[in-house]
Structures are given as structure tokens and as C-alpha cells.
C-alpha positions as CSV (number, residue, x, y, z in Angstrom):
1,M,120.3,111.2,130.7
2,T,123.3,111.8,132.9
3,D,121.9,110.5,136.1
4,S,122.9,107.1,137.5
5,H,120.8,104.1,136.8
6,D,119.9,103.7,140.5
7,D,118.9,107.4,140.8
8,Y,116.8,107.1,137.6
9,V,115.0,103.9,138.8
10,E,114.3,105.5,142.2
11,R,112.8,108.6,140.6
12,L,110.7,106.5,138.2
13,R,109.4,104.3,141.1
14,A,108.5,107.4,143.1
15,N,106.7,108.9,140.1
16,R,104.8,105.6,139.7
17,A,103.9,105.5,143.4
18,E,102.5,109.0,143.2
19,K,100.4,108.2,140.1
20,D,99.0,105.1,141.9
21,R,98.1,107.3,144.9
22,V,96.3,109.8,142.6
23,F,94.4,107.0,140.9
24,A,93.3,105.6,144.2
25,E,92.5,108.8,146.1
26,E,92.0,111.9,143.9
27,R,88.8,113.2,142.4
28,S,90.7,113.6,139.1
29,S,91.3,109.8,138.9
30,P,90.0,108.1,135.8
31,L,88.9,105.2,137.9
32,P,85.2,105.0,138.6
33,P,84.7,105.7,142.3
34,E,83.5,102.2,143.0
35,A,86.8,100.8,141.6
36,R,89.1,102.9,143.8
37,D,88.8,100.9,147.0
38,D,90.1,97.7,145.5
39,F,92.8,99.5,143.4
40,D,96.3,98.4,144.4
41,G,98.3,100.1,141.7
42,L,98.9,100.0,138.0
43,D,101.0,97.3,136.4
44,Y,104.3,98.4,135.0
45,F,107.2,96.9,133.1
46,D,110.4,97.0,135.0
47,P,112.5,100.1,134.4
48,D,114.8,99.6,131.5
49,P,117.5,102.2,130.6
50,D,117.6,100.7,127.0
51,H,114.1,102.2,126.5
52,R,115.4,105.7,127.1
53,V,116.5,106.9,123.7
54,T,117.7,110.1,122.0
55,A,115.6,111.1,119.1
56,T,116.6,113.4,116.2
57,V,113.9,116.0,115.4
58,T,112.6,117.0,112.0
59,V,110.3,120.1,112.4
60,H,107.4,120.4,110.0
61,D,107.1,124.2,109.4
62,D,103.8,123.7,107.6
63,P,102.4,120.8,109.8
64,D,100.2,118.2,108.1
65,P,96.8,117.7,109.7
66,V,96.2,114.1,110.9
67,E,92.7,112.9,111.7
68,M,92.8,110.5,114.6
69,E,90.0,108.1,115.4
70,T,89.0,108.0,119.0
71,S,87.9,105.3,121.5
72,D,84.3,106.5,121.1
73,D,84.2,106.4,117.3
74,R,84.7,110.1,116.7
75,T,87.7,111.8,115.0
76,V,89.9,114.6,116.3
77,R,92.3,116.7,114.3
78,Y,95.9,117.1,115.3
79,L,98.8,118.6,113.5
80,R,102.0,116.6,113.0
81,V,104.5,119.3,114.1
82,V,107.6,117.1,114.3
83,S,109.0,113.7,113.4
84,L,111.2,111.9,116.0
85,S,113.8,109.5,114.6
86,F,115.5,107.1,117.0
87,D,117.2,103.8,117.3
88,L,115.6,101.1,119.4
89,G,116.3,97.4,119.4
90,G,119.0,97.8,116.7
91,Q,116.6,99.5,114.2
92,T,115.7,103.0,113.4
93,H,112.1,104.1,114.0
94,T,110.1,107.3,113.6
95,L,107.2,108.6,115.5
96,G,105.1,111.7,114.9
97,G,104.8,114.4,117.6
98,Y,101.5,116.2,117.5
99,R,99.6,119.2,118.8
100,Q,95.9,119.8,118.5
101,E,95.0,122.6,116.2
102,N,94.9,126.0,118.0
103,A,96.5,124.5,121.1
104,S,98.8,126.6,123.1
105,G,102.0,125.4,124.7
106,D,105.0,123.5,123.5
107,E,104.1,120.0,124.8
108,L,104.2,117.2,122.2
109,F,101.6,114.4,122.2
110,V,103.2,111.1,121.0
111,P,100.6,108.3,120.8
112,F,102.0,104.9,119.7
113,R,101.3,101.2,119.3
114,D,104.0,98.5,119.3
115,K,104.0,94.7,119.3
116,T,102.9,94.6,122.9
117,T,99.6,96.4,122.1
118,G,96.6,94.3,122.7
119,Q,98.7,91.7,124.6
120,A,100.8,93.1,127.4
121,T,99.6,96.7,126.9
122,Y,96.2,98.4,126.3
123,H,94.6,97.5,122.9
124,G,94.2,101.2,122.1
125,G,97.9,102.0,122.3
126,R,99.8,104.1,124.8
127,Y,100.8,107.8,125.1
128,M,103.9,109.8,125.8
129,E,104.2,113.5,126.3
130,L,107.4,115.4,125.6
131,A,108.0,118.9,126.9
132,P,111.0,120.4,125.1
133,K,112.8,123.1,127.0
134,D,113.2,125.3,123.9
135,D,111.7,125.7,120.5
136,L,112.8,122.8,118.4
137,S,114.8,123.0,115.2
138,D,115.8,120.4,112.6
139,G,118.5,118.2,113.9
140,D,117.9,118.9,117.6
141,E,118.1,115.9,119.9
142,V,115.5,115.2,122.5
143,P,115.1,112.4,125.1
144,V,112.3,109.9,124.5
145,D,111.7,107.7,127.5
146,F,109.4,104.7,126.8
147,N,109.5,103.9,130.6
148,L,107.1,106.8,130.9
149,A,104.6,105.4,128.3
150,Y,101.2,105.4,129.8
151,T,97.7,104.0,129.3
152,P,95.0,106.5,128.1
153,F,92.2,107.2,130.5
154,C,89.6,105.6,128.2
155,A,91.1,102.2,129.3
156,F,89.7,102.9,132.8
157,S,86.3,104.4,132.0
158,D,84.0,104.9,129.1
159,A,83.6,108.5,130.3
160,F,86.8,109.4,128.5
161,S,87.3,109.7,124.7
162,C,90.9,109.0,123.7
163,P,92.7,109.5,120.4
164,L,94.0,106.3,118.9
165,P,97.5,106.3,117.5
166,P,97.5,106.9,113.8
167,E,99.0,104.1,111.6
168,E,102.2,106.2,111.1
169,N,102.9,105.7,114.8
170,W,102.6,102.0,114.9
171,L,106.1,100.6,115.7
172,E,107.2,97.3,114.2
173,T,109.0,96.4,117.4
174,T,108.3,95.3,120.9
175,V,108.5,98.1,123.6
176,P,108.3,96.3,127.0
177,A,108.5,99.6,129.0
178,G,106.0,101.8,130.8
179,E,102.5,100.8,131.8
180,R,101.0,97.4,131.1
181,T,97.4,96.5,130.4
182,P,95.3,97.8,133.4
183,E,93.6,95.1,135.4
184,L,90.3,96.4,136.7
């Protein structure tokens, strides 16, 4: 997190503009085709460097399975492979980082709820994905940027089934960063 605030905000805004373009124009968009013509972009909180934190990693060598309910009343099984401990708003918080069983790759799925959920943000929670550069070990530090928190695709269309954040990933704080509730 060594870049300047202005460089970071410029990159974040460019990323958001590209996402809005994809939603409006691409076949892979989660928006139903009939909603794309009137789509004028997602609603975001203003970029806030205070919501870019450093988390300390605890690796779970024998990961616990976690059954996550989904937006269409099914359950999916993930493994809690790490815990991420960080300070935000003057308090220490912990989020689980998950991978689906038998999934390949190193990317971590970090679904969460906070006190904006159901009010300023989607009622099913939001997601982050972390892509560590190397294998993680206990005590490693990784950046967690809530400005990149996004709304799952099921908020835009019932054609998608989305895992809902497990209770262990419900933060008892307000995180006014990332995407707001979509207005369709």
C-alpha cells in the first residue's frame, strides 16, 4: 500500500468504470439483457484509504468445513483455510477466508456482512477475493481492501445462486466502502 492516495483513487475509479462497462455491454454481465440499456453504473461508497487494512494470517492446516446457505435456499460447502485478523475503526476483527472443497488455485473467498448490510448495501452481504502472491504462513500480513467489496451476482438476477456469509463473518462494525445496494 505504498502508492499515493491520488494514484490509488484513480486506479480504483478506473476499475469501477471498467466494471460498469462490462455490466452494461458484455454477455457475461449479471444484469438481465432488458436492464442493460437503462444501466448507468453501480453505486459505490467514496474511496476511503482507512478501509484498506493489513490483516495477520492464521493458516488452518486441517481446514474446517463450513456449510454456507445460498440465495436460492441450497447449501454449499467451503473450507475455512485461513483467518484474517485486522484493525478497523479502532477494534480488532476477524474474517474467515475460504475455498471450495477440491478447488484449485490460491484465491481466497471472503464473504462478509457488516452494519451497512440490508441498508446501504445488499441484504445478502458482500464479497471480497484475495489473491496472495505466495503460499500463506501463520503471521503473514496481507492487504484487505474493503473499497473492493462487491455485491454478489444474485442481487442482479435470480439466475445466480450466491453463498451467504456465514455468521462468523458478520462484522459488528460499519464498513462504508465498496459497492452499495444496487438500484435496478
